[in-house]
C-alpha positions as CSV (number, residue, x, y, z in Angstrom):
1,M,92.5,95.7,53.9
2,K,93.8,93.2,56.5
3,R,97.1,93.3,58.2
4,S,99.2,90.1,58.1
5,H,101.3,91.0,61.1
6,T,101.3,93.5,64.1
7,C,103.9,96.2,64.4
8,G,105.7,94.4,67.1
9,E,106.1,91.0,65.6
10,L,108.5,90.8,62.7
11,T,112.1,89.6,63.1
12,K,115.0,88.3,60.9
13,K,113.2,85.0,60.4
14,D,110.7,86.9,58.4
15,D,113.3,88.2,55.9
16,K,112.0,88.5,52.3
17,S,108.4,87.9,53.3
18,Q,105.7,90.0,51.9
19,V,103.7,91.6,54.8
20,T,100.9,94.1,55.3
21,L,101.1,96.3,58.4
22,Q,98.5,98.8,59.7
23,G,98.9,101.4,62.4
24,W,99.7,105.0,63.2
25,V,102.6,107.1,62.0
26,D,104.8,107.6,65.2
27,T,107.6,109.5,63.3
28,R,108.5,110.3,59.8
29,R,112.2,111.0,58.9
30,D,113.0,112.4,55.5
31,H,116.7,111.8,54.6
32,G,116.6,113.4,51.1
33,G,115.3,110.7,48.7
34,L,114.9,108.1,51.5
35,I,112.0,108.2,54.0
36,F,111.7,106.2,57.1
37,I,108.4,105.8,59.0
38,D,108.0,104.3,62.5
39,L,104.7,102.6,62.2
40,R,103.0,102.0,65.6
41,D,100.2,99.8,67.0
42,R,99.7,98.5,70.6
43,H,102.1,95.7,69.9
44,G,105.2,97.8,69.1
45,L,107.0,99.7,66.3
46,T,108.2,98.6,62.9
47,Q,110.4,100.8,60.6
48,I,109.1,101.4,57.1
49,A,111.5,102.3,54.4
50,L,110.6,104.1,51.2
51,D,112.7,105.5,48.3
52,P,111.6,107.2,45.0
53,A,111.0,103.7,43.5
54,S,108.6,102.7,46.3
55,K,104.9,102.6,45.8
56,G,103.4,105.4,47.8
57,F,106.6,107.5,48.0
58,E,104.8,110.7,47.1
59,E,102.0,110.1,49.7
60,A,104.8,109.4,52.3
61,E,106.3,112.8,51.8
62,H,103.1,114.4,53.2
63,L,102.4,112.0,56.0
64,R,102.1,113.6,59.6
65,R,102.2,112.0,63.0
66,E,99.2,110.0,63.9
67,D,98.0,109.5,60.4
68,C,96.5,106.0,60.1
69,I,98.1,104.0,57.3
70,Q,98.5,100.6,55.7
71,V,101.8,99.5,54.2
72,T,102.5,96.4,52.1
73,G,106.1,95.4,51.3
74,N,109.0,93.0,52.0
75,V,110.9,92.4,55.1
76,R,114.6,93.0,55.0
77,P,117.5,93.3,57.4
78,R,118.5,96.8,58.5
79,P,121.9,97.9,57.3
80,T,124.8,96.9,59.6
81,G,125.2,99.4,62.4
82,M,121.6,100.7,62.0
83,E,119.9,98.0,64.1
84,N,117.9,99.1,67.2
85,P,118.5,96.6,70.1
86,K,115.7,98.3,72.2
87,L,113.0,97.1,69.7
88,H,111.9,93.5,69.2
89,T,111.7,94.5,65.5
90,G,115.0,96.4,65.7
91,E,116.9,94.2,63.3
92,I,114.6,94.5,60.3
93,E,112.6,97.1,58.3
94,V,109.7,96.7,55.8
95,Y,110.6,98.1,52.4
96,C,107.3,99.5,50.9
97,S,107.5,97.7,47.6
98,K,103.8,97.2,46.9
99,E,101.5,100.0,48.4
100,L,101.0,102.7,51.0
101,V,97.3,103.4,51.7
102,I,96.2,106.3,53.9
103,L,93.4,104.9,55.9
104,N,92.7,108.1,57.7
105,K,94.5,111.5,58.1
106,S,94.9,113.0,61.5
107,E,94.6,116.6,62.6
108,V,97.6,117.9,64.7
109,P,97.0,116.2,68.1
110,P,96.5,118.4,71.1
111,M,99.2,116.3,72.9
112,D,102.3,114.4,72.0
113,I,101.8,110.6,71.8
114,D,105.2,110.3,73.5
115,D,106.1,108.9,76.9
116,R,109.0,111.4,77.1
117,K,106.7,114.4,76.8
118,L,103.9,114.0,79.2
119,A,101.0,116.5,78.8
120,N,99.3,118.0,81.8
121,E,96.6,116.0,83.6
122,E,93.6,118.0,82.2
123,V,94.7,117.5,78.7
124,R,95.4,113.8,79.2
125,M,91.9,113.3,80.8
126,K,90.1,115.2,78.0
127,Y,91.9,113.4,75.2
128,R,92.2,110.1,77.0
129,F,91.7,108.2,73.7
130,L,95.0,109.8,72.6
131,D,96.7,109.3,75.9
132,L,95.9,105.6,75.7
133,R,98.0,105.4,72.5
134,R,101.1,106.0,74.5
135,P,103.1,102.7,74.9
136,T,103.3,103.1,78.7
137,M,99.5,103.4,78.9
138,Q,98.9,100.6,76.6
139,G,101.3,98.4,78.6
140,R,99.3,99.2,81.7
141,I,96.0,98.4,80.2
142,M,97.4,95.1,78.8
143,L,98.8,94.3,82.2
144,R,95.4,94.8,83.7
145,H,93.9,92.4,81.2
146,K,96.5,89.7,81.9
147,V,96.0,90.0,85.7
148,A,92.2,89.7,85.3
149,Q,92.6,86.7,83.2
150,A,95.0,85.1,85.5
151,V,92.6,85.8,88.5
152,R,89.8,84.1,86.7
153,N,91.9,81.1,85.6
154,Y,93.4,80.6,89.0
155,L,90.2,80.8,91.1
156,S,88.4,78.7,88.6
157,S,91.1,76.0,89.1
158,E,90.4,76.3,92.8
159,D,86.7,75.5,92.2
160,F,85.4,79.0,92.6
161,L,82.4,80.1,90.6
162,E,82.3,83.5,88.9
163,I,78.8,84.8,89.8
164,E,77.4,88.3,89.0
165,T,75.5,90.3,91.7
166,P,73.1,93.2,91.1
167,M,74.2,96.7,90.2
168,L,70.9,98.2,91.4
169,V,70.6,97.5,95.2
170,R,69.1,98.7,98.4
171,A,70.6,101.9,99.8
172,T,72.8,101.4,102.9
173,P,73.4,104.6,104.9
174,E,76.5,103.2,106.7
175,G,79.9,103.8,105.4
176,A,80.6,106.1,102.4
177,R,77.7,107.9,100.6
178,D,75.7,105.8,98.1
179,Y,75.2,106.8,94.5
180,L,71.4,106.8,94.2
181,V,69.4,105.8,91.1
182,P,65.7,107.0,90.9
183,S,63.2,104.3,89.9
184,R,60.9,105.5,87.1
185,V,58.4,102.7,87.7
186,N,58.4,103.1,91.4
187,P,58.0,106.9,91.8
188,G,59.8,108.4,94.8
189,R,61.9,105.3,95.5
190,F,65.6,104.8,94.7
191,Y,68.1,102.1,94.0
192,A,71.7,102.5,95.1
193,L,74.8,101.5,93.2
194,P,76.7,98.9,95.3
195,Q,79.6,100.0,97.4
196,S,80.5,96.3,97.5
197,P,78.6,93.0,97.0
198,Q,79.1,92.0,100.7
199,L,75.5,91.1,101.5
200,Y,74.9,89.3,98.2
201,K,78.0,87.2,98.4
202,Q,76.9,86.1,101.9
203,L,73.5,85.1,100.5
204,L,75.4,83.0,97.9
205,M,77.0,81.1,100.7
206,V,73.6,80.4,102.2
207,S,72.5,79.3,98.8
208,G,75.2,76.6,98.7
209,M,77.4,78.2,96.1
210,D,80.3,77.5,98.4
211,R,83.1,79.2,96.4
212,Y,82.3,82.5,94.8
213,F,84.4,85.3,93.1
214,Q,83.7,88.3,90.9
215,I,85.8,91.0,89.3
216,V,83.2,93.6,90.1
217,R,82.6,97.3,89.8
218,C,81.8,99.2,93.0
219,F,80.8,102.8,93.7
220,R,81.3,105.1,96.6
221,D,80.5,108.8,96.6
222,E,83.5,110.1,98.6
223,D,86.2,112.7,98.3
224,L,88.8,111.6,95.8
225,R,92.6,111.3,95.9
226,A,95.3,109.4,94.0
227,D,94.1,105.9,95.2
228,R,90.3,106.6,95.1
229,Q,87.7,106.8,92.3
230,P,83.9,107.0,92.5
231,E,83.8,103.7,90.5
232,F,86.4,101.2,91.1
233,T,87.0,97.5,90.7
234,Q,87.4,94.7,93.3
235,I,88.4,91.1,93.2
236,D,85.6,89.8,95.4
237,I,85.9,86.4,97.1
238,E,83.9,84.3,99.5
239,A,84.0,80.7,100.6
240,S,82.0,78.4,102.9
241,F,83.4,76.0,105.4
242,V,86.7,77.9,105.8
243,D,88.7,79.5,108.5
244,E,91.4,82.3,108.3
245,E,94.1,79.8,107.4
246,D,92.2,78.6,104.3
247,I,91.9,82.2,103.1
248,Y,95.6,82.9,103.7
249,Q,96.8,79.9,101.8
250,I,94.4,80.3,98.8
251,M,95.2,84.0,98.4
252,E,99.0,83.6,98.8
253,R,99.0,81.1,95.9
254,M,96.9,83.5,93.8
255,M,99.4,86.4,94.5
256,K,102.3,84.2,93.5
257,K,100.6,83.5,90.2
258,L,99.7,87.0,89.5
259,F,103.2,88.4,90.2
260,S,104.8,85.9,87.9
261,I,103.2,87.9,85.1
262,I,105.7,90.7,85.9
263,D,108.5,88.1,86.5
264,V,108.5,88.6,90.3
265,D,109.0,85.4,92.3
266,V,106.8,85.8,95.4
267,N,107.9,83.8,98.4
268,I,105.0,82.1,100.3
269,P,103.8,81.9,103.0
270,F,103.7,85.6,103.8
271,P,104.8,86.9,107.1
272,R,102.1,87.9,109.6
273,I,101.9,90.7,112.1
274,T,99.1,91.4,114.5
275,Y,97.3,94.7,114.3
276,D,98.6,95.7,117.8
277,E,102.2,94.9,116.9
278,A,101.9,96.8,113.5
279,M,100.6,99.9,115.3
280,D,103.1,99.7,118.1
281,K,106.2,99.2,115.8
282,Y,105.2,101.0,112.6
283,G,102.4,103.3,113.6
284,S,100.2,101.9,110.8
285,D,97.8,99.0,110.2
286,K,99.4,98.7,106.7
287,P,103.2,98.7,107.7
288,D,105.9,99.1,105.0
289,M,108.4,96.6,106.3
290,R,111.0,97.0,103.5
291,F,113.1,99.0,106.0
292,G,113.5,99.2,109.7
293,M,113.4,102.4,111.8
294,Q,110.7,101.1,114.1
295,L,108.8,103.1,116.6
296,M,110.0,102.7,120.2
297,D,107.9,103.4,123.3
298,V,110.0,105.4,125.9
299,T,107.1,106.3,128.1
300,D,108.4,104.4,131.1
301,I,111.9,106.0,130.6
302,V,110.8,109.6,130.5
303,K,107.9,109.6,132.8
304,D,110.0,110.8,135.8
305,S,111.9,113.4,133.7
306,D,111.5,117.2,134.2
307,F,110.3,117.7,130.6
308,K,106.7,118.9,131.0
309,V,105.6,118.2,127.5
310,F,106.3,114.5,128.0
311,T,105.1,114.3,131.6
312,D,101.9,116.1,131.0
313,A,101.0,113.7,128.1
314,I,101.9,110.7,130.2
315,S,99.8,111.9,133.3
316,S,96.8,112.3,130.9
317,G,97.0,108.7,129.9
318,G,99.1,109.3,126.9
319,K,102.5,108.0,125.7
320,V,105.8,109.1,124.3
321,K,107.5,107.3,121.3
322,C,110.5,107.9,119.2
323,I,112.3,106.8,116.1
324,N,116.0,106.6,115.5
325,A,116.9,108.3,112.2
326,K,120.3,106.7,111.8
327,S,123.2,108.9,110.6
328,C,121.0,112.0,110.4
329,S,122.4,114.2,113.1
330,E,123.8,116.5,110.3
331,F,120.2,117.5,109.4
332,S,120.1,121.3,109.4
333,R,117.7,123.2,111.6
334,K,115.7,124.0,108.5
335,E,115.3,120.3,107.8
336,I,114.3,119.5,111.3
337,D,111.7,122.3,111.2
338,E,110.3,120.8,108.1
339,L,109.9,117.5,109.9
340,I,108.1,119.4,112.8
341,D,105.7,120.9,110.3
342,F,105.2,117.5,108.7
343,V,104.0,115.8,112.0
344,G,101.7,118.8,112.5
345,V,99.7,117.5,109.6
346,Y,98.9,114.5,111.7
347,K,97.8,116.5,114.7
348,A,101.1,116.2,116.6
349,K,101.6,119.3,118.8
350,G,105.4,119.1,118.2
351,L,108.4,117.0,117.5
352,A,111.2,116.9,120.0
353,W,114.7,116.0,118.8
354,I,118.1,114.9,120.2
355,K,121.3,114.6,118.2
356,V,123.8,112.0,119.3
357,L,127.5,113.1,119.4
358,E,130.8,111.5,120.1
359,G,130.9,109.3,123.2
360,G,127.2,109.1,123.6
361,K,126.8,112.7,124.4
362,L,123.3,114.1,123.6
363,E,122.7,117.6,122.1
364,S,119.3,119.3,122.2
365,S,117.5,122.1,124.1
366,I,115.5,119.3,125.9
367,V,118.5,117.3,127.1
368,K,118.7,119.4,130.4
369,F,115.4,118.1,131.5
370,F,116.8,114.5,131.5
371,S,119.0,113.0,134.2
372,N,122.1,111.1,133.3
373,D,120.3,107.9,134.1
374,I,117.4,108.8,131.8
375,Q,119.8,109.8,129.0
376,S,121.6,106.4,129.3
377,E,118.3,104.5,129.3
378,I,117.2,106.5,126.1
379,I,120.5,105.6,124.4
380,K,120.1,101.9,125.4
381,K,116.5,101.7,124.3
382,T,117.0,103.3,120.9
383,G,120.5,101.8,120.1
384,A,121.7,105.3,119.5
385,E,125.2,105.8,118.2
386,K,127.2,108.8,117.1
387,G,125.5,110.6,114.2
388,D,122.0,109.5,114.9
389,L,119.0,111.8,115.3
390,L,116.3,110.8,117.8
391,L,112.8,112.1,117.1
392,F,110.0,112.1,119.8
393,V,106.3,112.6,119.7
394,A,104.1,112.8,122.8
395,D,100.3,113.1,123.2
396,H,97.5,112.1,125.5
397,K,95.9,110.4,122.4
398,H,97.8,107.2,121.4
399,F,96.6,107.2,117.8
400,I,98.1,110.7,117.3
401,V,101.5,109.5,118.4
402,D,101.4,106.4,116.2
403,D,99.9,108.2,113.2
404,A,102.5,111.1,113.3
405,L,105.5,109.0,113.9
406,G,104.4,106.3,111.5
407,N,104.1,108.7,108.7
408,L,107.3,110.5,109.7
409,R,109.0,107.1,109.4
410,L,107.8,106.7,105.9
411,K,108.9,110.2,104.9
412,L,112.4,109.6,106.3
413,G,112.6,106.2,104.7
414,E,111.9,107.9,101.3
415,K,114.2,110.9,102.0
416,L,117.1,108.6,103.1
417,G,116.7,106.1,100.3
418,L,115.9,103.2,102.6
419,I,113.0,101.8,100.6
420,G,113.8,99.2,98.0
421,K,111.8,100.1,94.9
422,D,112.1,96.7,93.4
423,E,111.0,94.8,96.6
424,Y,107.6,93.3,97.0
425,N,107.0,92.9,100.7
426,F,103.6,91.1,101.4
427,I,102.4,91.1,105.0
428,W,99.2,89.7,106.6
429,V,97.9,92.0,109.3
430,T,95.7,90.0,111.7
431,D,93.7,90.2,114.8
432,F,92.1,93.6,114.2
433,P,89.9,95.1,116.8
434,L,86.2,94.1,116.3
435,L,84.9,97.5,117.5
436,E,85.9,101.0,118.2
437,Y,84.2,103.7,120.3
438,D,82.9,106.7,118.5
439,E,83.0,109.8,120.7
440,D,80.6,111.7,118.5
441,M,78.0,108.9,118.4
442,Q,78.7,107.9,121.9
443,R,78.6,104.2,121.0
444,H,80.7,101.4,119.6
445,I,80.9,101.0,115.8
446,A,82.1,98.1,113.8
447,V,85.8,98.5,112.5
448,H,84.9,96.4,109.4
449,H,81.2,95.7,109.2
450,P,78.6,94.3,111.6
451,F,78.9,90.7,110.2
452,T,82.6,90.3,111.1
453,S,83.0,87.4,113.6
454,P,84.7,87.9,116.9
455,K,87.3,85.5,118.0
456,E,85.6,82.7,120.0
457,E,87.7,83.4,123.1
458,D,86.5,87.1,123.1
459,I,82.8,86.6,122.7
460,E,82.1,86.8,126.4
461,K,83.8,90.3,126.4
462,L,81.2,91.8,124.2
463,D,79.0,92.6,127.2
464,K,81.7,93.9,129.6
465,D,84.6,95.2,127.5
466,P,83.7,95.5,123.8
467,S,86.8,97.6,122.9
468,S,89.1,94.7,123.8
469,V,87.4,92.2,121.5
470,K,89.5,90.9,118.6
471,A,88.0,90.1,115.2
472,K,88.6,87.3,112.8
473,A,89.6,89.9,110.4
474,Y,92.7,90.3,108.3
475,D,94.3,92.6,105.7
476,L,96.9,91.8,103.1
477,T,99.3,94.7,102.6
478,L,102.1,95.2,100.0
479,N,104.8,97.7,100.5
480,G,102.8,99.8,102.9
481,V,99.6,99.7,100.9
482,E,96.5,97.8,101.8
483,L,95.8,95.4,98.9
484,G,92.6,94.0,100.4
485,G,90.8,92.9,103.6
486,G,88.3,90.5,104.8
487,S,87.1,88.4,107.6
488,I,85.3,85.3,108.8
489,R,81.7,86.1,109.1
490,I,79.1,85.6,111.8
491,H,76.8,82.9,110.7
492,R,74.8,82.1,113.9
493,E,71.7,84.2,114.5
494,E,72.2,84.5,118.3
495,L,75.8,85.9,117.9
496,Q,74.6,88.3,115.2
497,Q,71.9,89.6,117.5
498,K,74.5,90.0,120.3
499,M,76.7,91.9,117.9
500,F,73.8,94.3,116.9
501,K,73.0,94.8,120.6
502,T,76.6,95.9,121.2
503,L,76.4,98.2,118.4
504,G,73.3,99.8,119.7
505,I,71.2,98.5,116.7
506,T,67.7,97.5,117.7
507,K,66.0,94.5,116.3
508,A,63.6,96.7,114.3
509,E,66.6,98.6,112.8
510,A,68.4,95.4,112.0
511,E,65.4,94.1,110.2
512,K,64.9,97.3,108.3
513,K,68.6,97.5,107.2
514,F,69.5,93.9,106.8
515,G,66.3,91.9,107.1
516,F,66.8,89.9,103.8
517,L,70.2,88.7,105.0
518,L,69.0,87.9,108.6
519,D,66.1,86.0,107.1
520,A,68.5,83.9,105.0
521,F,70.6,83.2,108.1
522,R,67.7,81.4,109.7
523,Y,67.9,78.6,107.1
524,G,71.2,76.8,107.9
525,A,73.8,79.4,107.0
526,P,77.2,77.7,106.8
527,P,80.4,79.0,108.3
528,H,81.9,81.4,105.7
529,G,84.4,84.1,105.1
530,G,86.1,86.0,102.4
531,I,88.3,88.9,101.2
532,A,88.1,91.6,98.7
533,F,91.2,93.1,96.9
534,G,91.4,96.6,95.3
535,F,92.1,95.5,91.7
536,D,93.0,99.0,90.5
537,R,95.5,99.4,93.4
538,L,97.0,96.0,92.7
539,I,97.6,96.9,89.1
540,A,99.1,100.2,90.1
541,L,101.6,98.5,92.4
542,M,102.5,96.0,89.7
543,A,102.9,98.8,87.2
544,K,105.0,100.9,89.7
545,T,102.8,103.9,89.8
546,D,101.2,105.7,92.8
547,D,98.0,106.8,91.0
548,I,95.3,104.3,90.2
549,R,94.0,106.6,87.4
550,E,97.1,105.5,85.5
551,V,95.8,102.0,85.2
552,I,92.1,102.7,84.5
553,A,91.1,103.3,80.9
554,F,88.7,106.1,81.5
555,P,89.0,107.5,85.1
556,K,87.4,110.4,86.8
557,N,89.4,113.5,87.8
558,K,89.7,114.8,91.4
559,A,86.3,116.5,91.0
560,A,84.7,113.1,90.0
561,E,84.3,114.4,86.5
562,S,84.9,112.6,83.2
563,L,86.5,115.2,81.0
564,V,86.5,112.9,77.9
565,D,82.6,112.8,77.8
566,G,81.6,115.6,80.1
567,A,80.0,113.4,82.8
568,P,78.2,114.4,85.1
569,S,76.0,116.5,82.9
570,D,72.8,118.4,82.9
571,V,69.7,116.4,81.9
572,D,66.5,117.6,80.3
573,E,63.6,118.7,82.4
574,A,61.5,116.1,80.6
575,Q,63.8,113.3,82.0
576,L,63.6,114.7,85.5
577,K,59.8,115.0,85.3
578,E,59.5,111.4,84.2
579,L,61.5,110.3,87.2
580,H,59.4,112.6,89.5
581,I,62.5,114.6,90.4
582,K,62.9,118.4,90.7
583,S,66.4,119.9,91.2
584,T,66.8,122.6,93.9
585,F,70.3,123.4,92.8
586,K,70.8,127.0,91.7
587,P,74.0,127.5,89.7
588,A,76.1,130.6,90.5
589,K,76.0,133.6,88.1
590,E,79.2,134.8,86.5
591,D,79.6,137.3,89.4
592,G,79.4,134.4,91.9
593,S,75.9,135.1,93.1
594,K,73.0,132.6,93.0
595,D,69.8,132.9,90.9
């Protein structure tokens, strides 16, 4: 009952060999006295041939798709003209000369195990064990395995230690919601599932484990979308006695190694762009630089115009930016209206537009508000030519202008076919702001986390101008997607206390939330820093899919439910009583009312 080969292995060199294969019936074709079976496992397909003289011919007549079988026979070349060049095994077939054993019959599957006939999402999630039989899904899971192995091998070669950190940790109210776990032996107290191993990996640096990594599960109770899951995987990395340059170089070499798995030659070092430049030119801190169409600030040009929409925004401290959609002046009014609706999603109050005609003449309902000099300056600034379409957003809030135009840029890049689908454009985004002011909380909050180090030259600004302080923080982006981010950490107690003071965190609060880490920092904490990559997102990009659920074996749906096993589920009252928990939730009746 053992197979001698997989279904993706045999070639002409195995001619006349007796082999035993095991797998699932992918297709059965009855040609009247001659039966062909495509036998499938995760390694590939092999064609099985049977005729009335074959052992098991009668059983083969009644086989159905997804029956699990074993075949023993001899390898032979396919007849001339019947080869399949798309298969590794396409030059041979196995003639069933010895036996065909039905290992298990299959009921009619609720979905086709066929990449060409994709079932709806709910069916795929419920019958994930069948969905995972599809070659595309198996390829993605195998890619995930290969990348994980390559990460471990590479980081081990760079003297990093793989160290596990706890799954049951202290709850931290900052950031996303924690998943809480009640403690049976400590009634009324709770663990949390870790959102990341951040504090523990910093403790490892204090402990002298100077190079740490972990491919680790993390948990965040947040609203879901295509690139989010309640449980996800990170490549988590930390090192002592390093600066930003060390992190950049180590990670660039790792990415070069990982992408060789999919036969992509990554050029290093990666380009770098500051956060300010990324926002100014691309309207995003994760810029997709596979195409141009940069944002251009025309505030100074239009500030003296008669167009009130622009001048009101500018007088309120805002700005006006535009993008030049090359050769798009033929867009219909309906298409332009769709773009106006699109920027509205990003809170822009409108989208002004100008078409460029022959001889630099401008056409739009707003042109009359601009003098000839202003029109000339706009053409010069934007490099506008006949056939171009200029698109403007104005607002008193700078981030709305950048966000709206940045996303419009991406939409147009996709619509106009400007984005190279086979390009892999890595970019380091550096010099992030350390802090941002929260209007609701009326105080500064950390952009990354409160242990991120400010740049040395900006430390003195913490007291007088916190918003201007730059951090030793960096993100690695790929094709407009944030792969991961990190920073050099604060390791000196006096600077950490200064940071807490700027954030409005009292000593008592700091001790309550982070006391164990602060205590460790009093014992010779080394300079250290690190980075964490979204592993699921990395695999999705390598597999050329937008949805990380496509590269996770058993993901949750958009309601954070696992349809394959019914989680989350109700639990017995006895279990709740043992944990000293009583549920106050009242399920709705069939008419929608509550009990």
